[in-house]
C-alpha positions as CSV (number, residue, x, y, z in Angstrom):
1,M,-90.8,-86.8,-18.3
2,D,-88.6,-84.1,-17.6
3,R,-85.1,-84.5,-18.5
4,A,-81.3,-83.2,-17.1
5,F,-77.5,-83.7,-17.9
6,W,-75.6,-85.1,-15.9
7,L,-71.8,-85.3,-16.2
8,T,-71.3,-89.5,-16.1
9,E,-67.2,-89.3,-16.0
10,P,-64.9,-86.7,-16.5
11,G,-64.7,-85.8,-20.4
12,H,-68.3,-87.3,-21.3
13,G,-71.9,-86.3,-20.3
14,E,-75.4,-87.4,-20.6
15,I,-78.7,-86.6,-20.6
16,R,-81.0,-88.5,-18.1
17,P,-84.9,-88.6,-17.3
18,V,-85.9,-87.2,-13.7
19,E,-88.9,-87.7,-12.0
20,L,-89.8,-84.3,-10.2
21,P,-91.3,-84.2,-6.5
22,A,-94.4,-82.5,-6.1
23,P,-94.1,-78.8,-5.4
24,G,-95.1,-77.8,-1.7
25,P,-97.2,-75.0,-0.7
26,D,-93.7,-72.7,-0.6
27,D,-92.2,-74.2,-3.7
28,V,-92.0,-73.3,-7.1
29,L,-91.9,-75.2,-10.2
30,V,-90.0,-73.6,-12.8
31,R,-90.0,-74.7,-16.3
32,T,-86.8,-74.0,-17.9
33,L,-86.4,-71.2,-20.8
34,Y,-82.3,-70.7,-21.6
35,S,-79.6,-72.1,-19.3
36,G,-75.8,-70.5,-19.3
37,V,-72.4,-72.8,-19.8
38,S,-69.5,-71.0,-18.6
39,R,-66.6,-71.8,-20.2
40,G,-64.6,-70.9,-16.7
41,T,-66.1,-72.7,-13.8
42,E,-67.9,-75.8,-15.7
43,A,-64.7,-76.6,-18.2
44,L,-62.8,-77.3,-14.7
45,V,-65.8,-79.7,-13.8
46,F,-65.8,-81.5,-17.1
47,R,-62.3,-82.4,-17.2
48,G,-62.4,-83.3,-13.0
49,G,-60.4,-80.7,-11.9
50,V,-61.9,-79.9,-9.0
51,P,-59.3,-80.7,-6.5
52,A,-61.0,-82.7,-3.1
53,S,-60.0,-80.2,-0.5
54,Q,-62.5,-77.9,-2.8
55,H,-65.0,-80.4,-3.0
56,D,-67.7,-79.2,-0.9
57,V,-66.9,-75.3,-1.7
58,M,-67.3,-75.7,-5.3
59,R,-70.7,-77.9,-4.9
60,A,-73.7,-75.4,-6.8
61,P,-77.0,-74.6,-4.6
62,F,-78.9,-77.7,-6.6
63,Q,-75.9,-79.6,-7.8
64,E,-76.7,-83.7,-7.7
65,G,-74.0,-86.0,-6.9
66,D,-70.3,-85.5,-5.8
67,F,-67.1,-84.6,-7.3
68,P,-65.4,-85.5,-9.7
69,A,-68.7,-87.4,-11.1
70,P,-71.6,-88.7,-11.7
71,V,-72.7,-85.3,-10.8
72,K,-75.3,-82.7,-12.4
73,Y,-74.0,-79.2,-11.8
74,G,-74.6,-75.8,-13.2
75,Y,-75.9,-72.1,-11.5
76,L,-77.2,-70.2,-14.6
77,N,-80.4,-70.9,-15.5
78,V,-83.6,-68.7,-16.6
79,G,-87.1,-70.0,-16.7
80,V,-91.1,-69.7,-16.0
81,V,-92.7,-70.3,-12.8
82,E,-95.8,-72.9,-13.9
83,E,-97.0,-73.5,-10.3
84,G,-96.2,-71.4,-7.0
85,P,-97.2,-68.5,-4.6
86,A,-99.6,-66.3,-7.1
87,Q,-97.3,-63.4,-7.0
88,L,-95.1,-66.0,-9.1
89,R,-96.9,-67.6,-11.4
90,G,-96.3,-66.8,-14.7
91,R,-93.1,-64.4,-13.8
92,T,-89.5,-64.8,-15.6
93,V,-87.1,-65.9,-12.8
94,F,-83.2,-66.9,-12.5
95,C,-81.9,-69.6,-10.4
96,L,-79.0,-70.9,-9.7
97,Y,-80.2,-74.3,-11.1
98,P,-78.5,-77.2,-13.6
99,H,-79.2,-77.7,-17.1
100,Q,-82.8,-79.5,-17.1
101,T,-86.0,-78.8,-18.5
102,R,-88.2,-78.2,-15.6
103,Y,-87.6,-78.5,-11.7
104,V,-88.8,-77.5,-8.1
105,V,-87.3,-75.1,-5.8
106,P,-88.4,-73.3,-2.8
107,A,-90.0,-70.0,-4.2
108,R,-86.8,-68.0,-2.3
109,A,-84.6,-69.9,-4.5
110,V,-85.7,-67.8,-7.5
111,T,-85.1,-64.2,-8.4
112,V,-87.7,-62.3,-10.5
113,V,-86.3,-61.1,-14.0
114,P,-87.2,-56.7,-14.4
115,A,-89.1,-56.6,-17.6
116,A,-86.3,-54.4,-18.7
117,V,-84.0,-57.7,-19.2
118,P,-84.7,-60.5,-21.8
119,A,-84.8,-63.7,-20.6
120,A,-82.4,-64.9,-23.5
121,R,-79.6,-62.0,-21.5
122,A,-80.7,-63.0,-18.0
123,I,-78.5,-66.2,-17.9
124,L,-75.6,-64.2,-17.0
125,A,-77.1,-63.0,-14.1
126,G,-75.0,-65.4,-11.8
127,T,-71.8,-64.1,-13.5
128,V,-72.5,-60.7,-13.5
129,E,-72.8,-61.1,-9.5
130,T,-69.5,-62.1,-9.3
131,A,-68.5,-59.4,-11.1
132,V,-69.9,-56.6,-8.8
133,N,-68.8,-59.0,-5.9
134,A,-64.9,-58.4,-7.2
135,V,-65.9,-54.4,-7.6
136,W,-67.4,-54.4,-4.4
137,D,-64.0,-55.9,-3.3
138,A,-61.5,-53.7,-5.3
139,A,-63.4,-50.7,-4.5
140,P,-62.2,-48.2,-7.3
141,L,-62.0,-44.8,-7.0
142,V,-63.0,-42.0,-9.0
143,G,-60.2,-41.4,-11.6
144,D,-58.2,-44.7,-11.3
145,R,-56.3,-46.6,-14.0
146,I,-58.0,-50.0,-14.3
147,A,-56.7,-53.1,-16.2
148,V,-58.7,-55.9,-16.1
149,V,-56.8,-59.3,-17.1
150,G,-58.5,-62.3,-18.9
151,A,-61.7,-61.3,-21.4
152,G,-63.5,-64.7,-20.0
153,M,-67.1,-64.4,-19.1
154,V,-66.0,-62.9,-15.5
155,G,-63.2,-60.5,-16.4
156,A,-65.2,-59.0,-19.0
157,S,-68.5,-59.0,-16.8
158,V,-65.9,-56.7,-14.5
159,A,-65.1,-55.0,-17.4
160,A,-68.2,-54.0,-18.1
161,V,-69.7,-53.1,-14.6
162,L,-66.1,-50.7,-14.4
163,A,-67.4,-49.5,-18.0
164,S,-69.0,-46.0,-16.7
165,F,-66.7,-45.8,-13.6
166,P,-66.4,-42.0,-13.5
167,A,-63.2,-41.0,-15.2
168,A,-61.4,-44.1,-14.6
169,R,-59.3,-45.7,-17.4
170,V,-60.7,-49.5,-18.0
171,Q,-58.8,-51.4,-20.1
172,L,-59.7,-55.1,-20.7
173,V,-56.2,-57.1,-21.9
174,D,-56.0,-61.1,-23.3
175,V,-53.7,-63.0,-25.5
176,D,-56.7,-63.3,-27.9
177,P,-56.7,-60.2,-30.3
178,A,-60.4,-61.3,-31.0
179,R,-60.9,-60.4,-27.7
180,A,-61.0,-56.9,-29.0
181,A,-64.7,-57.0,-30.3
182,V,-65.8,-57.7,-26.7
183,A,-63.9,-54.8,-25.4
184,D,-65.1,-52.3,-28.0
185,A,-68.7,-53.5,-27.5
186,L,-68.4,-52.9,-24.0
187,G,-67.3,-49.7,-24.3
188,V,-63.8,-50.4,-22.6
189,G,-60.1,-50.0,-24.0
190,F,-58.4,-53.7,-24.9
191,A,-54.3,-54.6,-25.3
192,T,-52.8,-57.5,-25.3
193,P,-49.9,-58.4,-22.4
194,E,-47.3,-57.0,-24.6
195,T,-49.3,-53.7,-25.4
196,A,-51.0,-53.1,-22.4
197,L,-50.9,-49.5,-20.1
198,D,-48.8,-49.5,-16.9
199,G,-48.7,-47.4,-14.1
200,C,-52.5,-49.2,-12.8
201,D,-53.6,-48.1,-9.6
202,L,-56.0,-51.4,-9.5
203,V,-55.8,-54.6,-11.9
204,V,-58.8,-57.2,-11.6
205,H,-57.4,-60.9,-12.7
206,A,-59.5,-63.2,-13.8
207,S,-57.1,-65.3,-16.4
208,A,-56.7,-68.2,-14.7
209,S,-52.7,-68.5,-16.0
210,E,-49.7,-68.2,-14.1
211,A,-48.5,-65.9,-16.8
212,G,-51.8,-63.7,-16.8
213,L,-51.4,-63.3,-12.7
214,Q,-47.4,-62.0,-13.6
215,T,-49.0,-59.7,-16.2
216,S,-51.5,-58.5,-13.7
217,L,-48.8,-57.6,-10.9
218,E,-45.9,-56.1,-13.8
219,L,-49.1,-53.5,-14.7
220,L,-49.2,-52.0,-11.3
221,A,-48.0,-48.8,-10.1
222,A,-46.2,-48.5,-7.1
223,E,-48.6,-49.4,-4.0
224,G,-51.4,-51.5,-6.4
225,T,-53.5,-53.5,-5.6
226,V,-54.2,-56.9,-7.8
227,V,-57.9,-58.5,-7.0
228,E,-57.6,-62.2,-7.3
229,L,-60.6,-63.5,-9.4
230,S,-59.2,-67.0,-11.2
231,W,-60.2,-70.2,-10.0
232,Y,-57.5,-72.2,-10.5
233,G,-58.6,-76.0,-9.1
234,D,-56.0,-78.2,-8.9
235,R,-53.3,-76.4,-10.5
236,R,-50.9,-74.9,-8.7
237,V,-49.5,-71.2,-9.6
238,S,-46.2,-69.6,-9.3
239,V,-46.6,-65.9,-7.9
240,P,-44.0,-63.7,-8.7
241,L,-42.8,-61.9,-4.9
242,G,-39.7,-61.1,-6.6
243,E,-38.5,-58.4,-8.9
244,W,-41.1,-55.4,-8.0
245,F,-43.5,-56.7,-5.3
246,H,-41.6,-55.2,-2.2
247,S,-40.5,-52.0,-3.8
248,R,-43.5,-51.0,-4.8
249,R,-45.5,-52.2,-1.9
250,L,-47.6,-54.2,-4.1
251,T,-51.1,-56.0,-2.6
252,L,-52.4,-58.9,-3.6
253,R,-55.6,-60.4,-2.9
254,A,-58.3,-62.7,-3.1
255,S,-62.0,-62.0,-4.1
256,Q,-64.6,-64.9,-4.3
257,V,-68.3,-64.9,-5.0
258,G,-69.6,-67.7,-2.5
259,M,-69.4,-64.5,0.5
260,V,-70.4,-61.2,0.1
261,S,-67.9,-58.7,0.3
262,P,-66.7,-57.0,3.1
263,A,-67.4,-53.5,2.1
264,Q,-71.0,-54.4,1.6
265,R,-71.7,-57.3,4.3
266,G,-74.0,-56.1,7.0
267,R,-75.8,-53.9,4.2
268,R,-76.7,-56.3,1.1
269,G,-77.5,-59.7,1.3
270,Y,-76.7,-62.5,-1.3
271,A,-80.4,-61.6,-3.2
272,E,-79.5,-57.5,-3.6
273,R,-76.7,-58.6,-4.7
274,L,-78.3,-60.8,-7.5
275,A,-80.8,-58.0,-8.0
276,V,-77.9,-55.5,-8.4
277,A,-76.4,-58.0,-11.5
278,L,-79.8,-58.4,-12.9
279,D,-80.7,-54.6,-12.6
280,L,-77.0,-54.0,-14.8
281,L,-78.0,-56.9,-17.6
282,A,-80.4,-54.0,-18.6
283,D,-77.6,-53.2,-20.8
284,P,-77.4,-54.6,-23.9
285,A,-74.1,-54.3,-24.1
286,F,-73.8,-57.8,-22.2
287,D,-75.2,-59.4,-25.2
288,A,-71.3,-60.2,-26.1
289,L,-70.5,-61.7,-23.5
290,V,-72.9,-64.7,-25.2
291,T,-71.0,-66.3,-28.3
292,G,-72.9,-69.5,-28.8
293,A,-76.3,-71.1,-28.5
294,C,-76.6,-75.5,-28.7
295,A,-80.1,-77.2,-27.7
296,F,-80.6,-79.0,-24.5
297,D,-80.1,-82.4,-26.6
298,E,-76.9,-81.0,-28.2
299,L,-75.8,-80.2,-25.0
300,P,-73.5,-83.7,-24.8
301,V,-71.7,-83.0,-28.3
302,A,-71.4,-79.2,-27.9
303,L,-70.1,-79.0,-24.4
304,P,-67.0,-81.0,-24.6
305,R,-66.2,-79.0,-28.4
306,L,-67.2,-75.5,-26.2
307,I,-64.3,-76.6,-23.8
308,S,-61.9,-78.4,-25.9
309,D,-62.1,-76.7,-29.5
310,E,-63.2,-73.1,-29.3
311,P,-60.7,-70.9,-27.1
312,S,-62.8,-68.0,-28.0
313,A,-65.6,-69.0,-26.5
314,L,-67.3,-66.8,-23.5
315,C,-71.1,-68.1,-22.4
316,L,-73.1,-70.7,-24.3
317,R,-77.0,-70.3,-24.3
318,V,-78.7,-73.7,-23.9
319,T,-82.4,-73.4,-25.5
320,Y,-84.9,-75.6,-24.2
321,D,-87.9,-76.8,-26.4
322,S,-90.3,-74.9,-24.6
323,T,-88.6,-71.2,-25.8
């Protein structure tokens, strides 16, 4: 019998049996190798923090149940195709699927993982896709002075994508000094909010905190832009639109992965954006974003601990018996 992780009520989860449907001619049956837990979005879901107005917007592609609970939620899954079209059988694929031992989805819902990308790293594809979209939205220029505020999974992924941008000064900013090791692994600078270099042309904010948003605006040079990637859920934040906001003619702009950036829309679709993210994951520097691991059976205990007791955690890699 196959099994899946369900959030039974805010703060509590359990593993439940699943009966799979028979695959149709255009479906694939995937055996999960790894799934990933992002401390950002999944923490919000786990604590029941998705506001009612956003229940439809926040639905994962293969979510079952409804917010706040019971709900089967997740979107970072890598597995092997056991049944399906001949060109996919035996291939390692990424899918926006929750934490489950095996599953059946339309073949168009999976993306083949390139041979250069280890399956254990490919769980980051969904997060790196968010980062790709953010960089498309931000449209940095050669030689820009850039800060990424918030060194969580999304912020660190953005910094990694920007690390090789020509002649740019890229700095990852976080309140936790331990994140300096992540920045070093990604090949970018690191600073706390107190030591961060200002005069930035561009700041990407991903800390999901009011203080981080204020820091982001403070770091901008005249006519600079903050690209807001944070998802605050049901929390209200104050935006400091006094002080330098008007006199420096600053810009605050939203970015969200639900739609392809206008900078590429019409030329790139969702599948092409995900393919770009998977190609980027050939770089072993991204391994720095995975800071913990647990077995699938341990998820009901490991997930609350990740969210509550380990503020330095980034991505938790979940391993399955089939690995």
